[in-house]
ZADO-1210 file (C-alpha; in nm, 4 decimals, padded with zeros to 6 digits):
<atoms>
<atom x="00.0000" y="00.0000" z="00.0000" code="UNK" pos="1"/>
<atom x="00.1394" y="00.3394" z="-00.0967" code="UNK" pos="2"/>
<atom x="00.1976" y="00.5858" z="00.1833" code="UNK" pos="3"/>
<atom x="00.0586" y="00.9383" z="00.1797" code="UNK" pos="4"/>
<atom x="00.3100" y="01.1682" z="00.0151" code="UNK" pos="5"/>
<atom x="00.4122" y="01.5328" z="00.0299" code="UNK" pos="6"/>
<atom x="00.3805" y="01.6672" z="-00.3260" code="UNK" pos="7"/>
<atom x="00.5831" y="01.9565" z="-00.4640" code="UNK" pos="8"/>
<atom x="00.4425" y="02.2793" z="-00.6033" code="UNK" pos="9"/>
<atom x="00.4758" y="02.6487" z="-00.5139" code="UNK" pos="10"/>
<atom x="00.6174" y="02.6993" z="-00.1606" code="UNK" pos="11"/>
<atom x="00.3969" y="02.8766" z="00.0966" code="UNK" pos="12"/>
<atom x="00.4771" y="03.2484" z="00.0746" code="UNK" pos="13"/>
<atom x="00.1492" y="03.4338" z="00.0198" code="UNK" pos="14"/>
<atom x="-00.0817" y="03.5985" z="00.2728" code="UNK" pos="15"/>
<atom x="-00.3824" y="03.4940" z="00.0629" code="UNK" pos="16"/>
<atom x="-00.4309" y="03.2813" z="-00.2475" code="UNK" pos="17"/>
<atom x="-00.7141" y="03.1822" z="-00.4795" code="UNK" pos="18"/>
<atom x="-00.7681" y="02.8684" z="-00.6845" code="UNK" pos="19"/>
<atom x="-00.6109" y="02.8716" z="-01.0302" code="UNK" pos="20"/>
<atom x="-00.8485" y="02.9825" z="-01.3029" code="UNK" pos="21"/>
<atom x="-00.7591" y="03.0225" z="-01.6689" code="UNK" pos="22"/>
<atom x="-00.3919" y="02.9693" z="-01.5891" code="UNK" pos="23"/>
<atom x="-00.3639" y="03.2367" z="-01.3209" code="UNK" pos="24"/>
<atom x="-00.4221" y="03.2676" z="-00.9446" code="UNK" pos="25"/>
<atom x="-00.4801" y="03.5797" z="-00.7377" code="UNK" pos="26"/>
<atom x="-00.2365" y="03.6175" z="-00.4454" code="UNK" pos="27"/>
<atom x="-00.1351" y="03.8846" z="-00.1963" code="UNK" pos="28"/>
<atom x="00.1718" y="03.9697" z="00.0087" code="UNK" pos="29"/>
<atom x="00.1506" y="04.2505" z="00.2654" code="UNK" pos="30"/>
<atom x="-00.1755" y="04.3769" z="00.1110" code="UNK" pos="31"/>
<atom x="-00.0203" y="04.3949" z="-00.2352" code="UNK" pos="32"/>
<atom x="-00.2126" y="04.1879" z="-00.4890" code="UNK" pos="33"/>
<atom x="-00.1146" y="04.0252" z="-00.8141" code="UNK" pos="34"/>
<atom x="-00.1712" y="03.7239" z="-01.0374" code="UNK" pos="35"/>
<atom x="00.0781" y="03.4390" z="-01.0590" code="UNK" pos="36"/>
<atom x="00.1278" y="03.1730" z="-01.3239" code="UNK" pos="37"/>
<atom x="00.1760" y="02.8047" z="-01.2444" code="UNK" pos="38"/>
<atom x="00.5455" y="02.8517" z="-01.1740" code="UNK" pos="39"/>
<atom x="00.4631" y="03.1019" z="-00.8994" code="UNK" pos="40"/>
<atom x="00.5854" y="03.3999" z="-01.1016" code="UNK" pos="41"/>
<atom x="00.3872" y="03.7234" z="-01.0650" code="UNK" pos="42"/>
<atom x="00.2744" y="03.8084" z="-01.4184" code="UNK" pos="43"/>
<atom x="00.0204" y="04.0832" z="-01.3402" code="UNK" pos="44"/>
<atom x="00.0694" y="04.3351" z="-01.0598" code="UNK" pos="45"/>
<atom x="-00.2245" y="04.5299" z="-00.9266" code="UNK" pos="46"/>
<atom x="-00.1704" y="04.9009" z="-00.9709" code="UNK" pos="47"/>
<atom x="-00.2207" y="05.1504" z="-00.6913" code="UNK" pos="48"/>
<atom x="-00.5872" y="05.2115" z="-00.6207" code="UNK" pos="49"/>
<atom x="-00.7034" y="04.8634" z="-00.7191" code="UNK" pos="50"/>
<atom x="-00.8818" y="04.6619" z="-00.4516" code="UNK" pos="51"/>
<atom x="-01.1287" y="04.3754" z="-00.4221" code="UNK" pos="52"/>
<atom x="-00.9690" y="04.1867" z="-00.7099" code="UNK" pos="53"/>
<atom x="-01.1255" y="03.8594" z="-00.8273" code="UNK" pos="54"/>
<atom x="-00.9901" y="03.5515" z="-01.0096" code="UNK" pos="55"/>
<atom x="-01.0111" y="03.5415" z="-01.3894" code="UNK" pos="56"/>
<atom x="-01.3356" y="03.4124" z="-01.5369" code="UNK" pos="57"/>
<atom x="-01.4337" y="03.4211" z="-01.9010" code="UNK" pos="58"/>
<atom x="-01.1065" y="03.5920" z="-01.9913" code="UNK" pos="59"/>
<atom x="-01.1535" y="03.8866" z="-01.7536" code="UNK" pos="60"/>
<atom x="-01.1004" y="03.9629" z="-01.3844" code="UNK" pos="61"/>
<atom x="-01.3184" y="04.2016" z="-01.1878" code="UNK" pos="62"/>
<atom x="-01.1349" y="04.4742" z="-00.9955" code="UNK" pos="63"/>
<atom x="-01.2483" y="04.7611" z="-00.7776" code="UNK" pos="64"/>
<atom x="-01.1047" y="05.1076" z="-00.8342" code="UNK" pos="65"/>
<atom x="-01.2229" y="05.3470" z="-00.5708" code="UNK" pos="66"/>
<atom x="-01.5979" y="05.2991" z="-00.5499" code="UNK" pos="67"/>
<atom x="-01.6339" y="05.1675" z="-00.9069" code="UNK" pos="68"/>
<atom x="-01.5704" y="04.8289" z="-01.0685" code="UNK" pos="69"/>
<atom x="-01.3928" y="04.7481" z="-01.3924" code="UNK" pos="70"/>
<atom x="-01.2217" y="04.4475" z="-01.5582" code="UNK" pos="71"/>
<atom x="-00.8641" y="04.3408" z="-01.6275" code="UNK" pos="72"/>
<atom x="-00.7656" y="04.1397" z="-01.9334" code="UNK" pos="73"/>
<atom x="-00.4954" y="03.8669" z="-01.9155" code="UNK" pos="74"/>
<atom x="-00.2306" y="04.1252" z="-02.0125" code="UNK" pos="75"/>
<atom x="-00.3140" y="04.3253" z="-01.7017" code="UNK" pos="76"/>
<atom x="-00.4800" y="04.6074" z="-01.8928" code="UNK" pos="77"/>
<atom x="-00.8024" y="04.7667" z="-01.7736" code="UNK" pos="78"/>
<atom x="-01.0859" y="04.7657" z="-02.0231" code="UNK" pos="79"/>
<atom x="-01.1367" y="05.1227" z="-02.1338" code="UNK" pos="80"/>
<atom x="-01.4357" y="05.3199" z="-02.0126" code="UNK" pos="81"/>
<atom x="-01.5825" y="05.0294" z="-01.8159" code="UNK" pos="82"/>
<atom x="-01.6799" y="05.1566" z="-01.4736" code="UNK" pos="83"/>
<atom x="-01.9891" y="05.0309" z="-01.2967" code="UNK" pos="84"/>
<atom x="-02.1226" y="05.0264" z="-00.9423" code="UNK" pos="85"/>
<atom x="-02.0962" y="04.6470" z="-00.9490" code="UNK" pos="86"/>
<atom x="-01.9987" y="04.3753" z="-01.1972" code="UNK" pos="87"/>
<atom x="-02.0685" y="04.0012" z="-01.1712" code="UNK" pos="88"/>
<atom x="-01.8705" y="03.7198" z="-01.3337" code="UNK" pos="89"/>
<atom x="-01.9156" y="03.6741" z="-01.7069" code="UNK" pos="90"/>
<atom x="-02.1338" y="03.3828" z="-01.8108" code="UNK" pos="91"/>
<atom x="-02.2427" y="03.2948" z="-02.1629" code="UNK" pos="92"/>
<atom x="-02.0623" y="03.6048" z="-02.2889" code="UNK" pos="93"/>
<atom x="-02.2275" y="03.8652" z="-02.0672" code="UNK" pos="94"/>
<atom x="-02.2098" y="03.9938" z="-01.7098" code="UNK" pos="95"/>
<atom x="-02.4674" y="04.1587" z="-01.4882" code="UNK" pos="96"/>
<atom x="-02.3753" y="04.5169" z="-01.3922" code="UNK" pos="97"/>
<atom x="-02.5233" y="04.7665" z="-01.1526" code="UNK" pos="98"/>
<atom x="-02.5784" y="05.1283" z="-01.2513" code="UNK" pos="99"/>
<atom x="-02.7216" y="05.3329" z="-00.9686" code="UNK" pos="100"/>
<atom x="-02.9931" y="05.1133" z="-00.8234" code="UNK" pos="101"/>
<atom x="-03.0635" y="04.9055" z="-01.1348" code="UNK" pos="102"/>
<atom x="-02.9052" y="04.6038" z="-01.3015" code="UNK" pos="103"/>
<atom x="-02.8457" y="04.5296" z="-01.6685" code="UNK" pos="104"/>
<atom x="-02.5874" y="04.3365" z="-01.8723" code="UNK" pos="105"/>
<atom x="-02.2687" y="04.4112" z="-02.0673" code="UNK" pos="106"/>
<atom x="-02.0693" y="04.2074" z="-02.3164" code="UNK" pos="107"/>
<atom x="-01.6945" y="04.1479" z="-02.2951" code="UNK" pos="108"/>
<atom x="-01.6249" y="04.4720" z="-02.4779" code="UNK" pos="109"/>
<atom x="-01.8036" y="04.6608" z="-02.2035" code="UNK" pos="110"/>
<atom x="-02.0987" y="04.7500" z="-02.4240" code="UNK" pos="111"/>
<atom x="-02.4359" y="04.7567" z="-02.2495" code="UNK" pos="112"/>
<atom x="-02.6431" y="04.4909" z="-02.4259" code="UNK" pos="113"/>
<atom x="-02.9401" y="04.4818" z="-02.1859" code="UNK" pos="114"/>
<atom x="-03.0345" y="04.8191" z="-02.0411" code="UNK" pos="115"/>
<atom x="-03.0163" y="04.8454" z="-01.6604" code="UNK" pos="116"/>
<atom x="-03.3780" y="04.8132" z="-01.5452" code="UNK" pos="117"/>
<atom x="-03.3920" y="04.5306" z="-01.2887" code="UNK" pos="118"/>
<atom x="-03.3858" y="04.5377" z="-00.9080" code="UNK" pos="119"/>
<atom x="-03.1495" y="04.2356" z="-00.9137" code="UNK" pos="120"/>
<atom x="-03.0007" y="04.0197" z="-01.1898" code="UNK" pos="121"/>
<atom x="-02.8333" y="03.6780" z="-01.1841" code="UNK" pos="122"/>
<atom x="-02.5885" y="03.5366" z="-01.4380" code="UNK" pos="123"/>
<atom x="-02.7093" y="03.3620" z="-01.7538" code="UNK" pos="124"/>
<atom x="-02.7278" y="02.9831" z="-01.7521" code="UNK" pos="125"/>
<atom x="-02.8817" y="02.7720" z="-02.0288" code="UNK" pos="126"/>
<atom x="-02.9690" y="03.0985" z="-02.2096" code="UNK" pos="127"/>
<atom x="-03.1897" y="03.2300" z="-01.9298" code="UNK" pos="128"/>
<atom x="-03.1173" y="03.4623" z="-01.6352" code="UNK" pos="129"/>
<atom x="-03.3226" y="03.5245" z="-01.3224" code="UNK" pos="130"/>
<atom x="-03.4117" y="03.8921" z="-01.2693" code="UNK" pos="131"/>
<atom x="-03.6138" y="04.0772" z="-01.0096" code="UNK" pos="132"/>
<atom x="-03.8839" y="04.3217" z="-01.1172" code="UNK" pos="133"/>
<atom x="-04.0442" y="04.5104" z="-00.8288" code="UNK" pos="134"/>
<atom x="-04.0778" y="04.2324" z="-00.5676" code="UNK" pos="135"/>
<atom x="-04.0989" y="03.9260" z="-00.7954" code="UNK" pos="136"/>
<atom x="-03.8520" y="03.7152" z="-00.9925" code="UNK" pos="137"/>
<atom x="-03.8806" y="03.6002" z="-01.3518" code="UNK" pos="138"/>
<atom x="-03.6397" y="03.5079" z="-01.6333" code="UNK" pos="139"/>
<atom x="-03.5105" y="03.6925" z="-01.9376" code="UNK" pos="140"/>
<atom x="-03.3546" y="03.5609" z="-02.2581" code="UNK" pos="141"/>
<atom x="-03.0227" y="03.6886" z="-02.4055" code="UNK" pos="142"/>
<atom x="-03.2042" y="03.9731" z="-02.5848" code="UNK" pos="143"/>
<atom x="-03.3419" y="04.1028" z="-02.2561" code="UNK" pos="144"/>
<atom x="-03.6968" y="03.9967" z="-02.3357" code="UNK" pos="145"/>
<atom x="-03.8985" y="03.8479" z="-02.0509" code="UNK" pos="146"/>
<atom x="-03.9174" y="03.4732" z="-02.1163" code="UNK" pos="147"/>
<atom x="-04.0884" y="03.3752" z="-01.7891" code="UNK" pos="148"/>
<atom x="-04.2988" y="03.6452" z="-01.6240" code="UNK" pos="149"/>
<atom x="-04.1980" y="03.7703" z="-01.2770" code="UNK" pos="150"/>
<atom x="-04.4092" y="03.5714" z="-01.0296" code="UNK" pos="151"/>
<atom x="-04.1744" y="03.4050" z="-00.7806" code="UNK" pos="152"/>
<atom x="-04.0528" y="03.5210" z="-00.4400" code="UNK" pos="153"/>
<atom x="-03.7021" y="03.4027" z="-00.5261" code="UNK" pos="154"/>
<atom x="-03.5366" y="03.2242" z="-00.8178" code="UNK" pos="155"/>
<atom x="-03.2011" y="03.0681" z="-00.9033" code="UNK" pos="156"/>
<atom x="-03.0253" y="02.9788" z="-01.2257" code="UNK" pos="157"/>
<atom x="-03.1177" y="02.6866" z="-01.4541" code="UNK" pos="158"/>
<atom x="-02.9200" y="02.3622" z="-01.4451" code="UNK" pos="159"/>
<atom x="-03.0071" y="02.0494" z="-01.6438" code="UNK" pos="160"/>
<atom x="-03.3267" y="02.2223" z="-01.7563" code="UNK" pos="161"/>
<atom x="-03.4572" y="02.3086" z="-01.4082" code="UNK" pos="162"/>
<atom x="-03.4371" y="02.6138" z="-01.1830" code="UNK" pos="163"/>
<atom x="-03.5170" y="02.6330" z="-00.8096" code="UNK" pos="164"/>
<atom x="-03.7961" y="02.8848" z="-00.7422" code="UNK" pos="165"/>
<atom x="-03.9652" y="02.9920" z="-00.4216" code="UNK" pos="166"/>
<atom x="-04.3431" y="03.0112" z="-00.4056" code="UNK" pos="167"/>
<atom x="-04.4462" y="03.1643" z="-00.0747" code="UNK" pos="168"/>
<atom x="-04.2074" y="03.0139" z="00.1789" code="UNK" pos="169"/>
<atom x="-04.1405" y="02.6859" z="-00.0048" code="UNK" pos="170"/>
<atom x="-03.9068" y="02.5869" z="-00.2854" code="UNK" pos="171"/>
<atom x="-03.9820" y="02.3805" z="-00.5949" code="UNK" pos="172"/>
<atom x="-03.8435" y="02.3578" z="-00.9489" code="UNK" pos="173"/>
<atom x="-03.9384" y="02.5347" z="-01.2691" code="UNK" pos="174"/>
<atom x="-03.8750" y="02.3648" z="-01.6021" code="UNK" pos="175"/>
<atom x="-03.8077" y="02.5374" z="-01.9321" code="UNK" pos="176"/>
<atom x="-04.1652" y="02.4589" z="-02.0304" code="UNK" pos="177"/>
<atom x="-04.2409" y="02.7449" z="-01.7873" code="UNK" pos="178"/>
<atom x="-04.4307" y="02.5159" z="-01.5514" code="UNK" pos="179"/>
<atom x="-04.3449" y="02.4352" z="-01.1913" code="UNK" pos="180"/>
<atom x="-04.2822" y="02.0665" z="-01.2537" code="UNK" pos="181"/>
<atom x="-04.1593" y="01.9868" z="-00.9043" code="UNK" pos="182"/>
<atom x="-04.3994" y="02.1259" z="-00.6486" code="UNK" pos="183"/>
<atom x="-04.2810" y="02.3769" z="-00.3855" code="UNK" pos="184"/>
<atom x="-04.2665" y="02.1618" z="-00.0724" code="UNK" pos="185"/>
<atom x="-03.9038" y="02.2104" z="00.0329" code="UNK" pos="186"/>
<atom x="-03.7360" y="02.4486" z="00.2766" code="UNK" pos="187"/>
<atom x="-03.4323" y="02.4599" z="00.0471" code="UNK" pos="188"/>
<atom x="-03.3615" y="02.3525" z="-00.3111" code="UNK" pos="189"/>
<atom x="-03.0412" y="02.3655" z="-00.5131" code="UNK" pos="190"/>
<atom x="-02.8918" y="02.2988" z="-00.8569" code="UNK" pos="191"/>
<atom x="-02.9216" y="01.9681" z="-01.0388" code="UNK" pos="192"/>
<atom x="-02.5902" y="01.7895" z="-01.0847" code="UNK" pos="193"/>
<atom x="-02.5646" y="01.4446" z="-01.2388" code="UNK" pos="194"/>
<atom x="-02.9479" y="01.4288" z="-01.2638" code="UNK" pos="195"/>
<atom x="-02.9829" y="01.4773" z="-00.8878" code="UNK" pos="196"/>
<atom x="-03.0595" y="01.7859" z="-00.6785" code="UNK" pos="197"/>
<atom x="-03.0126" y="01.8247" z="-00.3064" code="UNK" pos="198"/>
<atom x="-03.3148" y="01.9467" z="-00.1125" code="UNK" pos="199"/>
<atom x="-03.3798" y="02.0337" z="00.2486" code="UNK" pos="200"/>
<atom x="-03.6820" y="01.9748" z="00.4688" code="UNK" pos="201"/>
<atom x="-03.6409" y="02.1234" z="00.8130" code="UNK" pos="202"/>
<atom x="-03.2802" y="02.0602" z="00.9084" code="UNK" pos="203"/>
<atom x="-03.2344" y="01.7421" z="00.7034" code="UNK" pos="204"/>
<atom x="-03.1069" y="01.6934" z="00.3491" code="UNK" pos="205"/>
<atom x="-03.1650" y="01.4413" z="00.0713" code="UNK" pos="206"/>
<atom x="-03.1802" y="01.4187" z="-00.3094" code="UNK" pos="207"/>
<atom x="-03.4491" y="01.4130" z="-00.5798" code="UNK" pos="208"/>
<atom x="-03.4431" y="01.3360" z="-00.9540" code="UNK" pos="209"/>
<atom x="-03.5812" y="01.5299" z="-01.2509" code="UNK" pos="210"/>
<atom x="-03.9266" y="01.3899" z="-01.1846" code="UNK" pos="211"/>
<atom x="-03.9196" y="01.5213" z="-00.8296" code="UNK" pos="212"/>
<atom x="-03.9083" y="01.1692" z="-00.6860" code="UNK" pos="213"/>
<atom x="-03.6938" y="01.1108" z="-00.3751" code="UNK" pos="214"/>
<atom x="-03.3875" y="00.9094" z="-00.4778" code="UNK" pos="215"/>
<atom x="-03.1816" y="00.9426" z="-00.1609" code="UNK" pos="216"/>
<atom x="-03.3876" y="00.9789" z="00.1558" code="UNK" pos="217"/>
<atom x="-03.3848" y="01.3067" z="00.3467" code="UNK" pos="218"/>
<atom x="-03.1632" y="01.2061" z="00.6387" code="UNK" pos="219"/>
<atom x="-02.8371" y="01.4020" z="00.6415" code="UNK" pos="220"/>
<atom x="-02.7424" y="01.6950" z="00.8639" code="UNK" pos="221"/>
<atom x="-02.5905" y="01.8500" z="00.5513" code="UNK" pos="222"/>
<atom x="-02.5268" y="01.7402" z="00.1940" code="UNK" pos="223"/>
<atom x="-02.3389" y="01.8864" z="-00.1034" code="UNK" pos="224"/>
<atom x="-02.3946" y="01.8679" z="-00.4766" code="UNK" pos="225"/>
<atom x="-02.2403" y="01.5714" z="-00.6578" code="UNK" pos="226"/>
<atom x="-01.8916" y="01.6159" z="-00.7973" code="UNK" pos="227"/>
<atom x="-01.7210" y="01.3411" z="-00.9932" code="UNK" pos="228"/>
<atom x="-01.9903" y="01.0972" z="-00.8846" code="UNK" pos="229"/>
<atom x="-01.9627" y="01.1605" z="-00.5102" code="UNK" pos="230"/>
<atom x="-02.1253" y="01.4004" z="-00.2635" code="UNK" pos="231"/>
<atom x="-02.0133" y="01.5004" z="00.0845" code="UNK" pos="232"/>
<atom x="-02.2654" y="01.4329" z="00.3613" code="UNK" pos="233"/>
<atom x="-02.2711" y="01.4931" z="00.7346" code="UNK" pos="234"/>
<atom x="-02.3998" y="01.2398" z="00.9852" code="UNK" pos="235"/>
<atom x="-02.3498" y="01.2536" z="01.3614" code="UNK" pos="236"/>
<atom x="-02.1188" y="01.5543" z="01.3249" code="UNK" pos="237"/>
<atom x="-01.8793" y="01.3665" z="01.0952" code="UNK" pos="238"/>
<atom x="-01.8333" y="01.3949" z="00.7198" code="UNK" pos="239"/>
<atom x="-01.8182" y="01.1200" z="00.4573" code="UNK" pos="240"/>
<atom x="-01.9183" y="01.0551" z="00.0957" code="UNK" pos="241"/>
<atom x="-02.2092" y="00.8889" z="-00.0834" code="UNK" pos="242"/>
<atom x="-02.2523" y="00.7785" z="-00.4446" code="UNK" pos="243"/>
<atom x="-02.5512" y="00.8557" z="-00.6675" code="UNK" pos="244"/>
<atom x="-02.7497" y="00.5625" z="-00.5263" code="UNK" pos="245"/>
<atom x="-02.7131" y="00.6973" z="-00.1726" code="UNK" pos="246"/>
<atom x="-02.4667" y="00.4290" z="-00.0674" code="UNK" pos="247"/>
<atom x="-02.2060" y="00.5491" z="00.1802" code="UNK" pos="248"/>
<atom x="-01.8793" y="00.4723" z="00.0015" code="UNK" pos="249"/>
<atom x="-01.6468" y="00.6620" z="00.2365" code="UNK" pos="250"/>
<atom x="-01.7758" y="00.6425" z="00.5963" code="UNK" pos="251"/>
<atom x="-01.8367" y="00.9665" z="00.7889" code="UNK" pos="252"/>
<atom x="-01.5140" y="00.9970" z="00.9877" code="UNK" pos="253"/>
<atom x="-01.3726" y="01.3353" z="00.8929" code="UNK" pos="254"/>
<atom x="-01.4064" y="01.6613" z="01.0860" code="UNK" pos="255"/>
<atom x="-01.4717" y="01.8435" z="00.7565" code="UNK" pos="256"/>
<atom x="-01.4714" y="01.7143" z="00.3989" code="UNK" pos="257"/>
<atom x="-01.4624" y="01.9056" z="00.0710" code="UNK" pos="258"/>
<atom x="-01.5850" y="01.8110" z="-00.2766" code="UNK" pos="259"/>
<atom x="-01.3826" y="01.5924" z="-00.5104" code="UNK" pos="260"/>
<atom x="-01.1930" y="01.7717" z="-00.7854" code="UNK" pos="261"/>
<atom x="-00.9467" y="01.6146" z="-01.0270" code="UNK" pos="262"/>
<atom x="-00.9846" y="01.2870" z="-00.8406" code="UNK" pos="263"/>
<atom x="-00.8958" y="01.4117" z="-00.4926" code="UNK" pos="264"/>
<atom x="-01.0784" y="01.5717" z="-00.1991" code="UNK" pos="265"/>
<atom x="-00.9484" y="01.7752" z="00.0927" code="UNK" pos="266"/>
<atom x="-01.0404" y="01.6398" z="00.4377" code="UNK" pos="267"/>
<atom x="-00.9666" y="01.7499" z="00.7912" code="UNK" pos="268"/>
<atom x="-00.8226" y="01.4979" z="01.0412" code="UNK" pos="269"/>
<atom x="-00.7268" y="01.6047" z="01.3928" code="UNK" pos="270"/>
<atom x="-00.7384" y="01.9694" z="01.2919" code="UNK" pos="271"/>
<atom x="-00.5102" y="01.9291" z="00.9884" code="UNK" pos="272"/>
<atom x="-00.5952" y="01.8959" z="00.6190" code="UNK" pos="273"/>
<atom x="-00.4844" y="01.6327" z="00.3697" code="UNK" pos="274"/>
<atom x="-00.6270" y="01.4734" z="00.0548" code="UNK" pos="275"/>
<atom x="-00.8021" y="01.1428" z="-00.0096" code="UNK" pos="276"/>
<atom x="-00.8735" y="00.9531" z="-00.3312" code="UNK" pos="277"/>
<atom x="-01.2186" y="00.8115" z="-00.4228" code="UNK" pos="278"/>
<atom x="-01.1393" y="00.4955" z="-00.2246" code="UNK" pos="279"/>
<atom x="-01.1039" y="00.7051" z="00.0906" code="UNK" pos="280"/>
<atom x="-00.7286" y="00.6451" z="00.1086" code="UNK" pos="281"/>
<atom x="-00.5223" y="00.9363" z="00.2414" code="UNK" pos="282"/>
<atom x="-00.2796" y="01.0107" z="-00.0430" code="UNK" pos="283"/>
<atom x="-00.1512" y="01.3494" z="00.0785" code="UNK" pos="284"/>
<atom x="-00.0578" y="01.3717" z="00.4447" code="UNK" pos="285"/>
<atom x="-00.2868" y="01.5735" z="00.6713" code="UNK" pos="286"/>
<atom x="-00.0403" y="01.8475" z="00.7639" code="UNK" pos="287"/>
<atom x="-00.1982" y="02.1658" z="00.6287" code="UNK" pos="288"/>
<atom x="-00.3812" y="02.4317" z="00.8281" code="UNK" pos="289"/>
<atom x="-00.6200" y="02.4848" z="00.5368" code="UNK" pos="290"/>
<atom x="-00.6624" y="02.3410" z="00.1886" code="UNK" pos="291"/>
<atom x="-00.8562" y="02.4104" z="-00.1290" code="UNK" pos="292"/>
<atom x="-00.9815" y="02.2195" z="-00.4307" code="UNK" pos="293"/>
<atom x="-00.7525" y="02.1047" z="-00.7091" code="UNK" pos="294"/>
<atom x="-00.7955" y="02.3311" z="-01.0082" code="UNK" pos="295"/>
<atom x="-00.5916" y="02.3137" z="-01.3267" code="UNK" pos="296"/>
<atom x="-00.3493" y="02.0729" z="-01.1607" code="UNK" pos="297"/>
<atom x="-00.2782" y="02.2749" z="-00.8456" code="UNK" pos="298"/>
<atom x="-00.4418" y="02.3138" z="-00.5038" code="UNK" pos="299"/>
<atom x="-00.3857" y="02.5995" z="-00.2613" code="UNK" pos="300"/>
<atom x="-00.2737" y="02.4983" z="00.0866" code="UNK" pos="301"/>
<atom x="-00.1916" y="02.6889" z="00.4030" code="UNK" pos="302"/>
<atom x="00.0903" y="02.6213" z="00.6503" code="UNK" pos="303"/>
<atom x="00.0858" y="02.8511" z="00.9537" code="UNK" pos="304"/>
<atom x="-00.0140" y="03.1882" z="00.8066" code="UNK" pos="305"/>
<atom x="00.1219" y="03.1410" z="00.4535" code="UNK" pos="306"/>
<atom x="-00.0369" y="02.9959" z="00.1408" code="UNK" pos="307"/>
<atom x="00.1248" y="02.7988" z="-00.1388" code="UNK" pos="308"/>
<atom x="00.0242" y="02.5317" z="-00.3911" code="UNK" pos="309"/>
<atom x="00.0737" y="02.1582" z="-00.4278" code="UNK" pos="310"/>
<atom x="00.0850" y="01.9802" z="-00.7619" code="UNK" pos="311"/>
<atom x="-00.1558" y="01.7090" z="-00.8731" code="UNK" pos="312"/>
<atom x="00.1123" y="01.5641" z="-01.1016" code="UNK" pos="313"/>
<atom x="00.3355" y="01.4704" z="-00.8115" code="UNK" pos="314"/>
<atom x="00.0499" y="01.2762" z="-00.6536" code="UNK" pos="315"/>
<atom x="-00.0157" y="01.0859" z="-00.9769" code="UNK" pos="316"/>
<atom x="00.3487" y="00.9850" z="-00.9794" code="UNK" pos="317"/>
<atom x="00.3635" y="00.9102" z="-00.6067" code="UNK" pos="318"/>
</atoms>
């Protein structure tokens, strides 16, 4: 049996660090921010006045300049004349922006493509976006036309053809046929992933399918979405993993457990973090004070008060 290893990567040296996204990660040292590549080299330095920087998404990174928000491109250049009161991540080519008290959408050139007119606006998913008009939520299409009339107390994005919506105090699911196909009986409802969605009734969690039928009984103190065929669940104050049939494949024995990513999951044992494989075997020693998901071959880890990165490649070879 192979022993847990200590993989190489980028040594801990940062005061904060994000997951890698589009080849870059946001880091800080003594309140100075920048973006590093996978060798640890700073390739974009934040200029004076920039704050509240975000990781790259859709080829752009959101930054705050004074009280306004703009975007950086991968060369570190600010997009010209793009200053809004708020900008969300780009999704399906557009991003929600706030102008005054209203939300609209811009494209990646910064051009307003849907006039600010909504109380709130979510990102586009499956060519629809949830928006709030007065005190109700509905959905618009990419042209800004109302595709599903505002009628819900709350609404989330579509996934696998369904969107969680709140009717009164209860959550159900709306399909793209514009009908509430899964009746609002839940205290919480979340995205579909792998044809299953986690739902909450009271303080217990379980899973339903596209037909709204219970597939995994509502029984857990907490449950996550499925990632790479497994979901984290909490029972008796310990965390473990189930498969899509509800079978416990890694017994609840961890203090905290994160989602699987690139075949590994971070878990906490005796106050320290390491990584397990889908068999539940500890393949990276639990020695970190904090740990993130693997993304683009690297995972951020903390030792004492400094962050660095470990490499997935070293674990494959270990």
